[in-house]
C-alpha positions in Angstrom: 18.7 -28.4 -37.1 19.7 -24.8 -36.8 22.0 -23.8 -34.0 20.5 -22.6 -30.7 22.7 -19.5 -30.7 22.9 -17.3 -33.8 26.1 -15.7 -32.8 28.5 -15.2 -29.9 30.0 -13.3 -27.9 26.6 -12.0 -27.1 23.8 -14.6 -27.0 21.4 -13.7 -29.9 17.8 -14.7 -29.4 16.4 -16.1 -32.7 13.2 -14.9 -34.3 10.8 -16.8 -36.5 12.3 -18.0 -39.7 12.6 -16.2 -43.1 11.2 -12.7 -42.9 11.5 -11.8 -39.2 14.9 -13.5 -39.1 16.1 -11.5 -42.1 14.7 -8.1 -41.3 13.8 -7.9 -37.7 10.6 -6.4 -36.6 8.1 -6.3 -33.8 4.6 -7.5 -32.8 1.4 -5.6 -31.9 0.0 -4.3 -28.6 -2.9 -1.9 -28.4 -2.5 1.4 -26.6 -4.0 1.7 -23.1 -7.3 3.5 -22.9 -6.1 5.5 -19.9 -6.1 9.3 -20.3 -2.9 10.8 -21.6 -0.7 11.8 -18.6 0.8 15.2 -18.1 4.6 15.0 -18.4 7.5 17.5 -18.5 8.0 18.7 -22.0 10.8 17.1 -24.0 11.9 17.5 -27.6 11.9 14.6 -30.0 15.7 14.8 -30.0 15.9 14.6 -26.2 13.5 11.6 -26.2 15.6 9.9 -28.9 18.9 10.4 -27.1 17.5 9.3 -23.7 16.0 6.1 -25.1 19.2 5.1 -27.0 21.3 5.7 -23.8 18.9 4.0 -21.4 20.3 1.1 -19.4 18.3 -1.9 -18.3 19.9 -3.4 -15.2 17.1 -5.9 -15.0 13.4 -6.5 -15.6 10.6 -9.0 -15.6 7.2 -8.7 -17.2 4.6 -9.9 -19.6 4.7 -9.0 -23.3 1.5 -9.3 -25.3 2.0 -9.5 -29.0 0.0 -9.7 -32.2 0.8 -9.5 -35.9 -1.4 -8.3 -38.7 0.9 -8.7 -41.7 -1.8 -9.9 -44.1 -0.8 -13.5 -43.5 -3.4 -16.2 -42.6 -3.7 -17.3 -39.0 -1.1 -20.0 -38.3 -2.1 -22.7 -35.9 -0.2 -23.0 -32.7 2.9 -25.2 -33.3 2.9 -24.6 -37.0 6.4 -25.6 -37.9 9.3 -24.0 -36.1 11.7 -21.2 -37.1 15.2 -20.8 -35.8 15.8 -22.4 -32.4 12.4 -24.0 -32.2 10.4 -20.7 -32.2 7.0 -21.4 -33.7 6.1 -19.7 -37.0 2.7 -19.0 -35.5 4.2 -15.9 -34.0 4.0 -14.4 -37.5 0.2 -14.0 -37.2 -2.4 -13.5 -34.5 -2.0 -12.6 -30.8 0.4 -14.2 -28.4 1.7 -13.8 -24.8 5.2 -14.3 -23.4 7.0 -13.8 -20.2 10.4 -12.2 -20.2 13.2 -11.9 -17.6 16.5 -10.1 -17.9 19.4 -9.5 -15.5 21.9 -6.9 -17.0 24.2 -9.0 -19.0 24.2 -12.2 -16.8 20.9 -13.9 -17.8 17.9 -13.7 -20.1 14.8 -15.9 -20.3 11.7 -15.9 -22.5 8.6 -18.2 -22.0 6.3 -18.3 -25.1 2.9 -19.3 -23.8 0.7 -21.3 -26.1 -2.8 -22.5 -25.5 -1.5 -26.1 -25.0 2.3 -25.7 -24.8 5.2 -23.6 -23.7 8.6 -22.8 -25.3 11.3 -21.5 -23.0 14.6 -19.9 -24.1 17.1 -19.6 -21.2 20.6 -18.2 -21.3 23.3 -17.3 -18.8 27.0 -16.8 -19.3 27.8 -20.5 -19.5 24.8 -22.2 -21.0 21.9 -21.6 -23.4 18.8 -23.8 -23.5 15.6 -24.1 -25.5 12.8 -26.2 -24.0 9.7 -27.2 -25.9 6.9 -28.7 -23.8 4.8 -29.9 -26.7 7.4 -32.6 -27.8 9.5 -32.5 -24.6 12.7 -31.7 -26.5 15.6 -29.6 -25.2 18.4 -27.9 -27.2 21.5 -27.1 -25.2 24.6 -25.1 -26.1 27.6 -24.9 -23.7 29.1 -21.5 -24.1 32.9 -20.9 -24.3 34.7 -21.0 -20.9 38.0 -19.7 -22.1 39.4 -17.3 -24.6 38.1 -13.9 -25.7 34.5 -15.1 -25.8 34.4 -16.5 -22.2 31.7 -15.1 -19.9 30.4 -12.8 -22.6 27.4 -10.6 -21.7 24.0 -12.0 -22.4 21.7 -9.8 -24.5 18.2 -8.8 -23.6 15.6 -11.1 -25.3 15.0 -10.1 -28.9 11.2 -10.2 -28.2 11.4 -7.4 -25.6 10.2 -3.9 -26.6 13.6 -2.3 -25.8 15.4 -4.6 -28.3 13.0 -3.9 -31.1 12.9 -0.2 -30.2 16.7 -0.1 -30.4 16.5 -1.2 -34.0 13.7 1.3 -34.8 15.4 4.3 -33.0 18.7 3.6 -34.9 16.8 4.2 -38.2 16.7 7.9 -37.2 18.9 9.8 -39.6 18.7 11.7 -42.9 16.0 9.5 -44.3 13.7 9.7 -41.2 11.6 12.5 -39.7 11.4 12.4 -35.9 8.5 13.9 -33.9 6.6 13.4 -30.7 2.9 12.7 -30.3 0.4 12.7 -27.3 1.7 11.1 -24.1 0.4 7.6 -23.3 0.2 4.9 -20.6 1.7 1.5 -21.2 1.6 -1.3 -18.5 0.3 1.3 -16.0 3.4 3.6 -16.6 3.4 7.1 -18.0 5.2 7.3 -21.3 6.2 9.7 -24.1 5.3 8.8 -27.7 8.1 9.2 -30.2 7.2 8.9 -33.9 9.6 8.0 -36.7 8.4 8.6 -40.2 10.4 7.6 -43.3 11.0 10.4 -45.8 11.6 8.0 -48.6 8.7 7.0 -50.9 10.0 3.5 -51.8 9.3 1.8 -48.5 6.3 -0.1 -47.2 6.7 1.5 -43.7 4.4 4.5 -42.9 5.6 5.2 -39.4 6.9 3.7 -36.1 5.6 4.8 -32.7 7.8 4.1 -29.7 6.4 4.6 -26.2 9.3 5.7 -23.9 8.9 5.3 -20.1 8.9 8.7 -18.5 10.9 7.6 -15.5 13.6 5.2 -16.9 13.6 6.2 -20.6 13.3 2.5 -21.4 11.0 1.7 -24.4 7.8 0.1 -23.3 6.0 -0.4 -26.6 6.7 -0.3 -30.3 4.1 0.0 -33.1 4.9 -0.2 -36.8 2.3 1.1 -39.3 2.3 0.2 -43.0 2.0 3.2 -45.4 -1.5 4.5 -45.5 -2.8 2.2 -42.7 -4.9 3.4 -39.7 -4.0 0.4 -37.5 -0.5 -1.0 -36.7 0.7 -4.0 -38.7 3.3 -4.9 -36.1 4.2 -4.0 -32.6 5.3 -5.3 -29.2 4.7 -4.0 -25.7 4.5 -4.8 -22.1 1.2 -5.4 -20.4 3.0 -5.7 -17.0 6.6 -4.9 -16.2 8.9 -4.5 -13.1 12.4 -3.0 -13.4 14.0 -5.1 -10.6 16.7 -7.7 -11.2 15.3 -11.2 -11.2 16.8 -13.9 -9.0 19.7 -15.7 -10.7 17.8 -19.0 -10.3 15.4 -17.8 -13.0 18.3 -18.3 -15.5 19.1 -21.8 -14.5 17.6 -24.8 -16.2 17.5 -28.6 -15.5 15.9 -30.7 -18.3 12.7 -32.4 -17.1 12.8 -36.2 -16.6 12.2 -38.0 -19.8 13.0 -35.1 -22.0 15.1 -35.6 -25.2 18.2 -33.4 -25.0 20.4 -32.5 -28.0 23.7 -30.6 -27.6 24.5 -28.0 -30.3 27.5 -25.8 -30.7 27.2 -22.0 -30.3 27.4 -20.4 -33.8 29.5 -17.3 -34.2 28.9 -14.7 -36.8 31.0 -15.1 -39.9 31.7 -13.2 -43.1 32.8 -16.4 -44.8 31.4 -16.7 -48.3 30.9 -20.4 -47.7 28.5 -19.8 -44.8 25.5 -20.9 -46.8 27.1 -24.3 -47.3 27.7 -24.6 -43.6 24.0 -24.2 -42.7 23.6 -20.5 -42.2 22.9 -17.4 -44.2 26.0 -15.9 -45.9 26.9 -12.3 -45.1 24.3 -10.3 -47.1 25.1 -7.6 -49.7 23.3 -4.3 -49.4 21.7 -2.2 -52.1 19.7 1.0 -51.6 19.8 3.3 -48.6 17.7 3.9 -45.5 14.2 2.5 -45.6 14.7 1.4 -49.2 17.6 -0.9 -48.3 17.5 -4.4 -49.8 19.5 -7.3 -48.4 20.6 -10.1 -50.7 22.2 -13.3 -49.5 22.1 -17.1 -50.1 19.8 -19.6 -48.4 21.7 -22.3 -46.5 22.0 -25.5 -48.6 20.6 -27.3 -45.5 17.7 -25.0 -44.7 15.4 -26.2 -41.9 12.5 -28.3 -43.0 10.1 -25.7 -41.7 11.6 -23.1 -44.0 11.4 -25.5 -47.0 7.8 -26.3 -46.2 6.9 -22.6 -45.9 8.4 -21.8 -49.3 6.2 -24.3 -51.0 3.1 -22.4 -49.7 4.3 -19.1 -51.3 3.2 -17.9 -54.7 5.6 -18.6 -57.6 7.1 -15.6 -59.4 9.6 -15.1 -62.2 11.4 -12.5 -64.2 14.6 -11.7 -65.9 16.3 -12.4 -62.6 15.1 -16.0 -62.5 12.3 -17.9 -60.8 11.4 -18.2 -57.1 8.8 -17.8 -54.4 7.5 -14.4 -53.0 6.4 -13.4 -49.5 4.7 -10.1 -49.7 3.4 -8.7 -46.4 2.2 -5.4 -45.1 5.7 -4.3 -44.1 8.3 -6.7 -45.6 8.8 -8.4 -48.9 11.1 -11.4 -49.5 12.0 -13.5 -52.5 13.7 -16.8 -52.4 14.9 -18.0 -55.9 14.9 -21.5 -57.1 18.8 -21.4 -57.0 18.9 -20.3 -53.4 19.3 -16.6 -53.6 17.4 -14.4 -51.1 16.4 -10.8 -51.3 14.4 -9.0 -48.6 13.5 -5.5 -47.5 10.8 -3.2 -46.2 10.1 -2.4 -49.9 7.7 -3.6 -52.6 8.6 -6.8 -54.6 9.7 -4.7 -57.6 12.7 -3.4 -55.6 13.7 -7.0 -54.8 13.5 -8.0 -58.4 15.8 -5.1 -59.4 18.3 -6.1 -56.7 18.3 -9.7 -57.8 18.8 -8.6 -61.4 21.9 -6.7 -60.5 23.4 -9.8 -58.8 
């Protein structure tokens, strides 16, 4: 079973296995139908700078997500990715509750139709609770040394975390502009648009709704090239920027629950990482939006990942044989000998990268 914590010192919230875990992306929330608000004029550069420097002392809210990657609808509870997160998040619409207290606690409750999965972290403990099978994963975080009482990150599923990734793509390979103002979760927001300049990516544009008052991202939409509707995005349907009570980040396993203790896993550049049950440090080819990551699948990959691979179409070439996942935004190839290539690029770019290896 994969570790509850991907790396320390900062607690890293896991995403669904394989593609989202490799690349990182968002989910989908539709724009509010409210009329565009009138806001003080700001340049795209001002919006970008303010969003990247915005601080989140605390928040609680509801995030409504949906994904339209071209994958079939996955039933609730279909397998599990890293840390017990259901792979069903890769398709369809979902709702989750999030809480965050500036570096001291974070919590996510993934609400299913018949079950709930909670991820809770404070500076001493991290937990995953799955109500469907009444199982608990628990990691005791270091109490001494340089990693003691390390800050807890905001949940990976929150709009600001996904927006942080998107906004950091701004550079020589990205055009930055602003669109009509919008309303998200009842709050006035600016719409910042990032458009790749490179032709070899599947991404057409990314829209980030930035709160007019706090500069905190409220919503992210990712459009595939040539698409009229977003393929991925994530956004608040309700949010409050007050610090939650510390009791929100405490957890006691329910009576009768099965509890398994796991060790926090730190990031490593060790080339033997794959043999230790985690992805080895990837190599990088290409630049900007055309970047391809290549790595090695852990020799003891989770059963859910192995099951998912058998459902993918077989492909082959001078680089070898393997399985291909080709979505609206991301492609990934896992070869029969355990190599992995992934990127926001067409499969042909992955085959080229594997051939170089």
